[in-house]
C-alpha positions in Angstrom: -25.0 -21.0 -11.8 -24.0 -18.6 -14.6 -25.6 -15.2 -15.1 -27.4 -16.4 -18.3 -29.6 -19.6 -17.9 -29.5 -22.2 -20.6 -32.7 -23.6 -22.0 -32.4 -26.7 -19.9 -32.0 -24.7 -16.7 -35.1 -22.6 -17.6 -37.1 -25.8 -18.2 -35.9 -27.3 -14.9 -36.9 -24.1 -13.0 -40.3 -24.0 -14.6 -40.9 -27.7 -13.8 -39.8 -27.1 -10.2 -42.3 -24.2 -9.9 -45.1 -26.3 -11.5 -44.5 -29.2 -9.1 -44.3 -27.0 -6.0 -40.7 -27.9 -5.1 -39.8 -24.2 -5.5 -42.2 -21.3 -4.8 -42.2 -17.9 -6.5 -41.3 -16.3 -3.1 -38.1 -18.5 -2.9 -37.1 -17.3 -6.3 -37.8 -13.7 -5.4 -35.8 -13.8 -2.1 -32.9 -15.5 -4.0 -32.9 -12.7 -6.6 -33.3 -10.0 -4.0 -30.1 -11.2 -2.1 -28.1 -10.7 -5.3 -29.4 -7.2 -6.2 -27.0 -4.3 -5.6 -28.0 -0.7 -5.4 -26.2 1.3 -8.1 -26.5 5.1 -8.5 -25.9 6.0 -12.2 -25.4 9.6 -11.2 -22.4 8.6 -9.1 -20.6 5.7 -10.7 -17.7 4.3 -8.7 -14.6 4.5 -10.9 -12.0 3.7 -8.2 -11.9 0.1 -6.9 -11.3 -0.8 -3.3 -7.7 -1.8 -4.2 -7.0 1.5 -5.8 -8.5 3.4 -2.8 -6.3 1.4 -0.5 -3.2 2.2 -2.5 -4.1 5.9 -2.4 -4.4 5.7 1.3 -0.9 4.2 1.6 0.5 6.9 -0.6 -1.1 9.7 1.5 -0.2 8.1 4.8 3.4 8.4 3.6 2.7 12.0 2.5 1.4 12.8 6.0 4.6 11.7 7.6 6.6 13.8 5.2 4.3 16.8 5.7 4.5 16.4 9.5 8.3 16.5 9.5 8.3 19.6 7.2 5.8 21.6 9.3 7.4 20.6 12.6 10.8 21.9 11.4 9.4 24.9 9.6 7.1 26.2 12.3 9.0 24.9 15.4 5.9 23.6 17.1 4.1 20.3 17.7 2.4 19.1 14.5 0.1 16.1 13.9 -1.2 15.2 10.5 -3.0 11.9 9.5 -5.4 10.6 6.9 -8.9 10.8 8.2 -10.9 9.5 5.2 -10.9 8.8 1.4 -14.2 9.2 -0.5 -15.5 9.0 -4.0 -17.9 11.7 -5.0 -18.8 14.1 -7.8 -16.8 17.3 -8.2 -20.0 19.3 -7.5 -20.5 17.6 -4.1 -16.9 18.3 -3.2 -17.2 22.0 -4.0 -20.4 22.2 -2.0 -18.7 20.5 1.0 -15.9 22.9 1.6 -16.4 26.3 3.4 -16.4 29.7 1.8 -14.0 31.5 2.2 -11.3 28.9 2.3 -7.8 28.5 0.8 -8.0 26.6 -2.5 -4.7 25.7 -4.1 -4.9 24.5 -7.7 -1.9 22.4 -8.9 -0.8 20.2 -11.7 1.0 16.8 -11.5 3.4 16.8 -14.5 3.4 14.7 -16.7 -0.3 14.0 -16.0 -2.8 16.2 -17.8 -5.3 18.1 -15.7 -5.5 19.8 -12.3 -5.9 18.8 -8.7 -7.0 20.8 -5.7 -5.5 21.1 -2.2 -8.0 22.9 0.0 -6.6 24.1 3.3 -8.9 25.2 6.1 -8.5 28.9 7.0 -7.7 28.0 10.6 -4.6 25.9 9.4 -3.6 28.5 6.8 -3.7 31.5 9.2 -2.0 29.5 12.0 0.9 28.7 9.6 1.1 32.4 8.5 1.0 33.6 12.1 3.8 31.3 13.1 5.9 32.4 10.2 5.4 36.0 11.2 6.7 35.2 14.7 3.3 34.9 16.4 1.9 32.1 18.6 0.0 30.5 15.7 -3.5 31.6 16.5 -6.0 32.3 13.6 -8.1 35.5 13.6 -11.5 35.5 15.3 -13.3 36.2 12.1 -12.7 34.2 8.9 -11.5 36.4 6.0 -9.5 36.1 2.8 -5.8 36.4 2.5 -4.1 39.8 2.0 -1.5 40.1 -0.8 1.4 39.7 1.7 -0.2 36.7 3.4 -0.9 35.1 0.0 2.7 35.5 -1.0 3.9 33.9 2.2 1.5 31.0 2.0 2.3 30.4 -1.6 5.9 29.5 -0.6 4.5 27.1 2.1 2.1 25.5 -0.4 5.0 24.9 -2.9 6.9 23.1 -0.2 3.8 21.0 0.7 3.5 20.0 -3.0 7.1 19.1 -3.2 6.4 16.2 -0.9 4.0 14.7 -3.6 7.1 13.6 -5.6 8.4 11.4 -2.7 4.9 10.1 -1.8 4.1 9.0 -5.4 7.6 7.7 -6.1 6.7 4.0 -6.1 3.8 4.5 -8.5 4.8 7.2 -10.9 7.4 10.0 -11.3 5.2 13.1 -10.9 6.0 16.7 -10.1 3.3 18.8 -8.5 3.4 22.5 -9.3 1.2 25.3 -7.8 -0.9 27.1 -10.5 -2.9 29.6 -8.4 -4.6 30.3 -5.1 -8.3 31.1 -4.8 -10.5 31.8 -1.7 -13.9 31.3 -3.2 -14.5 27.6 -4.2 -17.4 28.6 -6.4 -15.0 30.2 -8.8 -13.0 27.0 -9.3 -14.1 24.6 -12.2 -11.3 22.1 -13.0 -13.7 19.4 -14.3 -17.4 18.9 -15.1 -19.7 19.0 -12.0 -20.7 15.3 -12.5 -17.1 14.1 -12.9 -16.0 11.6 -10.3 -13.1 12.6 -8.0 -11.4 11.0 -5.0 -11.1 13.3 -1.9 -8.3 12.5 0.6 -9.1 14.3 3.9 -6.2 15.0 6.2 -6.7 15.8 9.8 -4.2 18.5 10.8 -3.3 19.9 14.2 -0.7 22.7 14.6 -0.1 23.5 18.2 -3.6 23.9 19.6 -5.2 24.7 16.2 -7.1 22.0 14.4 -8.4 21.9 10.8 -8.7 19.8 7.6 -6.7 19.6 4.4 -8.6 18.2 1.5 -6.8 16.9 -1.6 -9.1 16.4 -4.6 -7.9 14.3 -7.5 -10.2 13.9 -10.5 -10.4 10.5 -12.2 -9.4 12.0 -15.5 -6.2 13.2 -13.9 -5.2 9.8 -12.6 -6.6 7.8 -15.6 -3.2 7.3 -17.3 -1.7 5.7 -14.2 -4.9 4.1 -12.8 -3.7 0.6 -13.6 -0.7 1.2 -11.3 -2.9 1.9 -8.3 -2.9 -1.7 -7.1 -1.4 -3.3 -4.1 0.5 -5.8 -6.3 2.1 -3.0 -8.3 2.9 -1.0 -5.1 4.6 -3.8 -3.2 6.4 -5.1 -6.3 7.9 -1.6 -6.9 8.6 -0.9 -3.2 10.5 -4.2 -2.8 12.9 -3.5 -5.7 16.5 -2.9 -4.8 18.6 -0.2 -6.5 20.8 -1.6 -9.2 24.5 -1.0 -9.3 24.0 1.5 -12.2 21.5 3.5 -10.1 23.9 3.5 -7.1 26.8 4.6 -9.3 24.7 7.4 -10.8 23.6 8.5 -7.3 27.3 8.5 -6.2 28.3 10.6 -9.2 25.6 13.2 -8.5 26.6 13.4 -4.9 30.3 13.8 -5.7 29.5 16.6 -8.1 27.4 18.5 -5.6 28.7 21.9 -4.6 29.3 22.4 -0.8 30.1 25.8 0.7 33.2 25.8 2.9 34.2 28.8 5.0 36.8 29.5 7.7 36.1 31.3 10.9 39.0 33.6 11.7 37.7 34.4 15.2 35.0 36.0 17.3 34.7 39.2 19.4 32.1 41.2 21.1 31.4 44.9 20.5 28.9 47.3 22.0 26.5 49.2 19.8 28.4 52.4 20.5 31.7 50.9 19.5 30.1 49.4 16.3 28.7 52.9 15.3 32.1 54.5 15.9 34.0 52.1 13.5 35.9 53.9 10.8 38.0 52.8 7.8 41.4 51.7 9.0 40.2 50.7 12.5 41.5 47.3 13.8 39.1 44.9 15.6 40.9 42.6 18.0 39.6 39.0 17.9 39.5 36.6 20.8 41.7 34.0 18.9 45.4 34.2 19.2 47.7 33.7 16.2 48.7 30.2 17.5 45.0 29.0 17.7 43.6 26.7 15.2 40.7 28.0 13.1 37.3 26.5 12.6 36.5 25.1 9.2 32.7 25.2 8.5 30.9 23.0 6.0 27.7 24.9 5.4 26.8 26.2 8.9 28.5 23.4 10.9 32.0 23.1 12.2 33.6 20.0 10.8 37.4 20.6 10.9 40.2 22.6 12.5 43.1 24.0 10.5 46.0 26.5 10.3 46.1 29.4 7.8 48.9 29.7 5.3 49.7 30.4 1.7 50.1 28.2 -1.3 51.9 30.0 -4.1 50.1 33.3 -4.5 46.9 32.1 -2.9 45.9 31.9 0.8 44.7 28.6 2.1 44.2 26.5 5.2 45.7 23.2 6.2 43.4 20.7 7.9 44.9 19.6 11.2 42.0 17.7 13.0 38.3 16.9 12.8 35.6 18.3 15.0 34.4 15.5 17.3 32.3 17.2 19.9 29.0 16.0 18.5 26.7 17.3 15.7 25.5 20.8 16.0 21.9 21.7 15.1 21.5 23.6 11.9 19.0 26.3 12.5 18.7 27.0 8.8 
């Protein structure tokens, strides 16, 4: 039966009621089963398909963020998507603590701002690890000092850099940090009744646990909202790179600048000997003149060679490759 009854269907229904074949209670129960509760103050603007796509995007983001923090902080890190919710901006602001770490960012070329709220426990744990501590937050929650804010800004920018990779199959976006605020009541990026989607990430750094909330207003995602579908996601994800794209990638790699250095030798000095060094002093290295020198690409030894000259310039001739395994780059 369609939503609008024809005149014949209305006459048939009235005749059935008059004859007793259908009672008013039956009609009432049938209508009640089709009624859906709708709150006009909180209209759902994101479909289930779009919410599912956002969850896939931020599950990929969690994996990237976990890798970054584990390498950056040198500790065990676990980050996962805990929930995705649609709510008004006012409800989101009221749900986060005060003080907290509110990072306001843009997603170029989209117009508008988003919010990444980091629980103080997580923020102070990261800062403490970067300062050489065990990663424990302070006993009393407080705002960031100027030095702490400067340090955490660099970390936030690295966190936002992972947005580009996470959104790659949907749109080419570049997230950029605008400002950091500790009082959420001072933040007004959209109207209080505007609908937003909040992605809550559960984060554990060492023994410290906390939440990271990412707030994306509907008006920010509106230009690409049609792309937030499973069909669009999987059709883009399954596309193979064309020959032109591979050629362009190869060209960019071939033009990349790589630092190369040669290690002449090593030696060990005491602090006293180091302080006594004067101009003209000779430091004896452990290498002999007949030894091959290490050729470093970046910070890793890749080749061995012998020094020499080529015209008026000094140089090194590659004699062999380094085949004792891959060294770990601490940088």
